[in-house]
C-alpha positions in Angstrom: -106.0 -36.9 -68.0 -109.4 -37.7 -69.6 -112.4 -36.6 -67.6 -115.8 -38.4 -67.8 -118.9 -37.0 -66.2 -121.4 -39.7 -65.1 -125.0 -39.0 -64.2 -126.9 -41.3 -61.8 -130.6 -42.1 -61.8 -132.7 -44.2 -59.6 -135.9 -44.2 -57.5 -136.0 -43.5 -53.8 -133.9 -46.1 -51.8 -132.4 -47.7 -54.9 -129.0 -46.9 -53.5 -127.4 -44.2 -55.6 -125.7 -42.4 -52.8 -124.5 -45.7 -51.3 -123.2 -46.8 -54.7 -121.2 -43.6 -55.1 -119.9 -43.8 -51.5 -118.8 -47.4 -52.2 -116.9 -46.3 -55.3 -115.1 -43.6 -53.3 -114.3 -46.0 -50.5 -113.0 -48.8 -52.7 -110.9 -46.4 -54.8 -109.5 -44.9 -51.6 -110.9 -41.5 -52.5 -112.4 -40.7 -49.1 -110.4 -38.4 -46.8 -109.5 -39.8 -43.4 -111.8 -37.3 -41.5 -114.7 -38.2 -43.9 -114.2 -41.9 -43.3 -114.0 -41.4 -39.6 -117.3 -39.4 -39.7 -119.0 -42.2 -41.7 -117.8 -44.9 -39.2 -118.9 -42.8 -36.2 -122.4 -42.0 -37.6 -123.0 -45.6 -38.7 -122.1 -46.9 -35.2 -124.4 -44.3 -33.6 -127.3 -45.5 -35.7 -126.6 -49.1 -34.7 -125.6 -50.3 -38.2 -123.3 -53.2 -38.5 -122.0 -51.8 -41.8 -120.7 -48.5 -43.1 -123.4 -46.2 -44.4 -121.7 -45.0 -47.5 -124.6 -42.7 -48.5 -123.2 -40.3 -45.9 -120.3 -39.7 -48.2 -122.5 -37.9 -50.7 -125.7 -36.6 -49.1 -124.6 -33.1 -48.0 -127.8 -31.5 -46.9 -129.1 -32.1 -43.3 -132.5 -33.0 -44.7 -130.9 -35.6 -47.0 -129.0 -37.2 -44.1 -132.0 -37.2 -41.8 -134.4 -38.7 -44.4 -132.0 -40.9 -46.2 -132.9 -39.4 -49.6 -131.2 -37.2 -52.2 -132.8 -33.8 -52.7 -130.3 -31.7 -54.6 -127.7 -32.5 -57.3 -124.3 -33.2 -55.8 -121.1 -33.5 -57.9 -118.5 -36.0 -56.6 -114.9 -36.0 -57.9 -112.5 -38.8 -57.9 -109.6 -40.2 -60.0 -108.0 -43.4 -60.9 -104.6 -44.0 -62.6 -106.5 -43.9 -66.0 -109.2 -41.3 -65.8 -110.8 -38.6 -63.7 -114.5 -38.8 -62.9 -117.3 -36.4 -62.0 -120.4 -38.2 -60.8 -123.7 -36.2 -60.7 -125.7 -37.7 -57.8 -129.3 -36.7 -58.9 -132.5 -37.1 -56.9 -134.9 -39.8 -58.1 -138.2 -38.3 -57.0 -140.7 -37.4 -59.7 -140.9 -33.8 -58.3 -137.1 -33.4 -58.9 -137.2 -34.3 -62.6 -135.6 -30.8 -63.3 -132.7 -31.7 -61.1 -132.0 -34.9 -63.0 -132.2 -33.0 -66.3 -129.7 -30.5 -65.0 -127.3 -33.2 -63.7 -127.5 -35.3 -66.9 -127.4 -32.6 -69.5 -123.6 -32.3 -69.5 -122.9 -36.0 -68.8 -121.2 -38.4 -71.2 -122.3 -41.6 -69.5 -125.1 -42.6 -67.1 -125.9 -45.2 -64.4 -129.6 -46.2 -64.0 -130.1 -48.1 -60.7 -132.8 -50.6 -60.3 -133.7 -52.3 -57.0 -133.5 -56.0 -57.7 -136.5 -56.6 -55.4 -138.7 -54.2 -57.3 -137.5 -54.5 -60.9 -138.5 -52.1 -63.6 -141.0 -49.6 -62.3 -142.7 -46.4 -63.6 -139.9 -44.2 -62.4 -137.4 -46.4 -64.4 -139.2 -45.3 -67.5 -138.7 -41.7 -66.7 -135.0 -42.2 -66.0 -134.4 -43.9 -69.3 -136.5 -41.4 -71.1 -134.4 -38.5 -69.8 -131.2 -40.4 -70.8 -132.7 -40.9 -74.2 -133.8 -37.2 -74.5 -130.4 -36.0 -73.5 -128.6 -38.3 -76.0 -126.3 -40.0 -73.5 -124.4 -42.6 -75.5 -123.3 -45.0 -72.7 -125.8 -46.2 -70.2 -125.1 -48.7 -67.5 -128.2 -50.4 -65.9 -127.0 -51.4 -62.5 -129.3 -53.9 -60.9 -128.6 -53.2 -57.3 -129.2 -55.0 -54.0 -128.5 -58.4 -55.4 -127.4 -59.5 -51.9 -131.1 -59.1 -50.9 -132.3 -61.6 -53.6 -129.6 -64.2 -52.9 -127.6 -63.1 -56.0 -130.3 -64.7 -58.2 -129.4 -65.0 -61.9 -133.1 -65.6 -62.7 -134.1 -62.2 -61.1 -131.3 -60.5 -62.9 -132.4 -62.0 -66.3 -136.0 -61.1 -65.7 -135.1 -57.4 -65.0 -132.8 -57.4 -68.0 -135.6 -58.7 -70.2 -138.1 -56.1 -68.9 -135.6 -53.3 -69.5 -134.8 -54.5 -73.0 -138.6 -54.3 -73.8 -138.4 -50.6 -72.6 -135.5 -50.0 -74.9 -137.7 -50.6 -77.9 -139.6 -47.4 -77.2 -136.5 -45.1 -77.5 -135.9 -42.9 -80.5 -132.2 -42.6 -80.0 -130.6 -45.8 -81.3 -126.9 -44.8 -81.1 -126.8 -45.7 -77.4 -124.9 -48.6 -75.8 -126.8 -50.3 -72.9 -124.8 -52.5 -70.4 -126.4 -54.5 -67.6 -124.3 -55.1 -64.4 -125.6 -56.9 -61.3 -124.2 -55.1 -58.2 -124.5 -54.8 -54.4 -123.5 -51.3 -53.5 -123.6 -52.1 -49.8 -121.4 -55.2 -50.0 -119.3 -53.9 -52.9 -120.1 -56.7 -55.4 -119.2 -55.7 -59.0 -118.8 -52.0 -58.1 -115.1 -51.5 -58.2 -114.0 -55.2 -57.9 -115.5 -58.2 -59.5 -117.8 -60.3 -57.2 -117.1 -63.9 -56.4 -120.8 -64.4 -55.4 -122.2 -64.2 -58.9 -120.0 -66.6 -61.0 -122.8 -66.7 -63.6 -122.0 -63.0 -64.5 -119.0 -62.9 -66.9 -118.9 -59.1 -67.5 -116.9 -56.3 -66.0 -117.4 -54.4 -62.8 -119.0 -51.0 -62.9 -115.7 -49.1 -62.6 -113.9 -51.5 -65.0 -116.6 -50.6 -67.6 -115.9 -46.9 -67.3 -112.2 -47.4 -67.2 -112.2 -49.0 -70.6 -114.5 -46.5 -72.3 -113.1 -44.9 -75.4 -113.8 -41.3 -76.4 -115.7 -42.6 -79.4 -118.0 -44.5 -77.1 -119.2 -41.4 -75.3 -118.8 -38.4 -77.5 -120.6 -37.3 -80.7 -117.5 -36.3 -82.7 -118.3 -34.3 -85.8 -118.7 -30.6 -86.6 -116.3 -28.2 -84.8 -117.8 -25.1 -83.3 -115.6 -22.4 -81.8 -117.6 -19.6 -80.0 -115.3 -16.7 -79.4 -115.1 -15.9 -75.7 -112.5 -13.1 -75.8 -110.5 -11.1 -78.3 -106.8 -10.9 -77.2 -104.9 -7.7 -78.1 -101.9 -7.5 -75.8 -100.7 -4.1 -77.3 -97.2 -4.7 -76.0 -94.0 -3.9 -77.9 -93.4 -7.7 -78.5 -96.9 -8.5 -79.6 -97.9 -5.1 -81.0 -99.9 -6.6 -84.0 -101.1 -9.8 -82.3 -104.9 -10.4 -82.6 -106.1 -13.7 -81.2 -109.5 -15.2 -80.5 -109.8 -17.3 -77.3 -112.4 -19.9 -76.7 -113.2 -23.6 -76.4 -113.7 -26.0 -79.4 -116.8 -28.1 -79.3 -117.7 -31.1 -81.4 -114.6 -31.7 -83.5 -111.1 -30.5 -84.4 -109.6 -27.4 -85.9 -106.2 -27.3 -87.6 -103.8 -24.7 -89.0 -104.7 -24.1 -92.6 -108.4 -24.8 -92.3 -110.7 -22.6 -94.3 -113.1 -21.0 -91.9 -116.2 -18.8 -91.7 -116.9 -16.3 -89.0 -120.6 -16.0 -88.0 -122.7 -14.1 -88.3 -120.8 -12.0 -90.8 -119.8 -15.1 -92.9 -116.4 -13.6 -93.5 -113.9 -16.1 -94.8 -110.4 -16.7 -93.6 -107.8 -19.4 -92.8 -106.5 -20.5 -89.4 -102.9 -19.2 -89.2 -101.8 -20.4 -85.7 -103.3 -22.3 -82.7 -101.9 -21.4 -79.3 -102.3 -22.9 -75.9 -100.6 -20.5 -73.5 -97.1 -20.1 -75.1 -97.1 -23.3 -77.1 -98.2 -23.7 -80.8 -100.1 -26.6 -82.1 -101.0 -27.9 -85.5 -104.3 -29.3 -84.5 -106.6 -28.5 -81.5 -108.9 -31.4 -80.5 -112.5 -31.1 -79.3 -113.0 -29.5 -75.8 -109.6 -27.8 -76.1 -109.4 -24.2 -74.7 -107.1 -22.4 -77.2 -106.3 -19.1 -78.9 -106.7 -18.9 -82.7 -105.1 -16.4 -85.1 -106.3 -15.9 -88.6 -104.5 -15.2 -91.9 -106.1 -11.9 -92.5 -107.2 -9.1 -90.2 -111.0 -9.3 -90.1 -113.6 -8.1 -87.6 -114.3 -10.8 -85.0 -116.0 -10.1 -81.7 -117.0 -11.9 -78.5 -120.0 -14.0 -79.3 -119.1 -14.7 -82.9 -118.6 -18.3 -83.9 -115.8 -19.7 -86.1 -116.8 -22.8 -88.1 -115.2 -24.7 -91.0 -116.1 -23.4 -94.5 -118.9 -25.6 -95.9 -120.0 -26.8 -92.5 -122.5 -24.2 -91.4 -124.9 -24.5 -88.5 -128.5 -23.3 -89.0 -128.8 -19.6 -88.8 -132.4 -18.6 -87.9 -134.6 -16.5 -85.6 -137.1 -19.4 -85.0 -136.6 -22.9 -83.7 -138.5 -25.7 -82.0 -137.0 -27.4 -78.9 -137.8 -29.9 -76.2 -138.0 -27.8 -73.0 -137.8 -29.0 -69.4 -139.6 -26.3 -67.3 -138.0 -25.6 -63.9 -140.0 -22.7 -62.4 -143.1 -22.5 -60.3 -144.3 -19.6 -62.5 -145.9 -21.3 -65.6 -144.7 -21.0 -69.1 -147.4 -19.8 -71.5 -147.5 -18.8 -75.2 -146.5 -15.2 -75.7 -144.2 -15.1 -72.7 -140.8 -13.6 -73.2 -137.5 -14.9 -71.9 -133.8 -14.4 -72.4 -132.5 -17.3 -74.4 -128.9 -18.0 -73.5 -127.3 -20.1 -76.3 -123.6 -20.6 -75.5 -122.3 -17.2 -74.6 -124.9 -15.3 -76.6 -128.1 -13.9 -75.0 -131.1 -13.0 -77.1 -134.7 -12.1 -76.3 -137.1 -14.8 -77.3 -140.9 -15.2 -77.3 -142.9 -18.4 -76.8 -144.7 -18.8 -80.1 -146.6 -22.0 -79.2 -146.5 -25.1 -77.0 -146.8 -27.9 -79.6 -147.4 -30.7 -77.1 -146.4 -32.0 -73.7 -144.3 -35.1 -73.5 -145.0 -37.7 -70.9 -141.5 -38.9 -69.7 -142.8 -42.4 -68.8 -143.3 -43.2 -72.5 -147.0 -43.0 -72.3 -147.3 -40.6 -75.2 -147.9 -36.9 -75.7 -150.6 -34.5 -74.7 -151.9 -31.9 -77.2 -153.8 -28.7 -76.8 -151.6 -27.7 -73.9 -151.9 -24.0 -72.8 -149.2 -23.9 -70.1 -146.3 -25.7 -68.6 -145.7 -26.3 -64.9 -142.6 -27.2 -63.0 -141.0 -30.4 -64.2 -143.1 -30.5 -67.4 -141.3 -31.5 -70.6 -142.7 -30.2 -73.9 -142.1 -29.3 -77.5 -142.0 -25.5 -77.7 -141.5 -23.2 -80.6 -139.6 -19.9 -80.0 -139.1 -16.7 -82.1 -136.1 -14.6 -81.3 -135.3 -10.9 -81.8 -132.2 -11.8 -83.8 -130.8 -15.0 -85.4 -128.6 -17.5 -83.6 -126.4 -20.2 -85.1 -127.4 -23.6 -83.8 -127.3 -27.3 -84.5 -129.9 -30.0 -83.6 -129.2 -31.3 -80.2 -129.0 -34.9 -81.5 -126.1 -33.9 -83.7 -124.3 -31.4 -81.4 -125.1 -31.4 -77.7 -123.4 -28.1 -76.9 -124.5 -26.0 -79.8 -128.0 -27.5 -79.7 -128.8 -26.6 -76.1 -129.8 -23.4 -74.3 -131.3 -22.1 -71.1 -134.2 -19.8 -70.5 -133.8 -16.9 -68.1 -136.7 -14.9 -66.6 -136.4 -11.3 -67.7 -137.6 -10.0 -64.3 -136.1 -12.3 -61.7 -133.0 -13.2 -63.7 -133.6 -16.8 -62.6 -132.9 -19.8 -64.8 -136.4 -21.2 -65.5 -135.9 -23.8 -68.2 -133.5 -25.9 -70.2 -134.0 -26.6 -73.9 -132.7 -29.0 -76.5 -133.2 -28.0 -80.1 -135.0 -30.4 -82.4 
């Protein structure tokens, strides 16, 4: 079954957790004990409705304050698809959490409170969706029940957001506007009868009809080798297979390939998934590949189609979201984990800081603090094989690891 990961974004009290809880409730994805706990707590608080945010806010501080602090991943399925929703915090100080939650998502929901309209934080949320090249974005104008389901207010917010869209640099992005009430359930899973002026789909209907082409950048296949399989049994005495996951495109039996970094040429002989053979392996398939000739391939090598090489270099520039309280400064060294490879890298320079509210860039920056986003140039101790993030989200991204604490301190997207 196809799996779609959806990131959520919204300011404090815009209703992200309530929206997700409503989806779980209306799709009958809540367990009996969870539903009973929501009913009990809602009654104790004197609510005349079910507080669906309790379905997702797992930390005690979240439930007490009614806010989201950490990223929560919520799983549910319909007859058509399986979904993972990343419930990310909306506060400015949790920008790094939103980047973490959205970096692996294929679609996104940006919530806007119908009473407040487009605010400064909306700019940040859209900027991050643009930065992370999320192809399908739903702008859910929430709390329509508190503005009497006004079409005029909906149209005003839609116009303001459309003006914001003119600032983006990623045009291959579909934006869909849906008026909803997460609390009442209008246009979340089921179409609302209270907004006859809205002719579009409900939120869930929209995601149910999404095609892979709508949300994935299909193109150049990249196959990082995770493991070399040598059974050394009597039956498979000469078997040599290379296990991994295909990103970005398809590989087929008979394809001419190159193994990086050696650039050794070969052809794909067989493609296995467990004990089954396949002629073609689609993107995101975890498979084992065998080659026509016996060449040296190791964990960390990458198999690509001949004539379709990534960039192989020891230097690159990337947009970095800094996540650590210890500042990033030029000359600092970090472990750059790119896919399964780890190499030592040095910060050559901070080119400029990027203001995620579309207010421009800041030059002559000497350090980055937590939640800062900036263009940074790195030099590595050995080459890696990478693509630009805009062309290949997996092979164009990396994380930075502190050499002393071993903590993940930054996420990067290669330009």
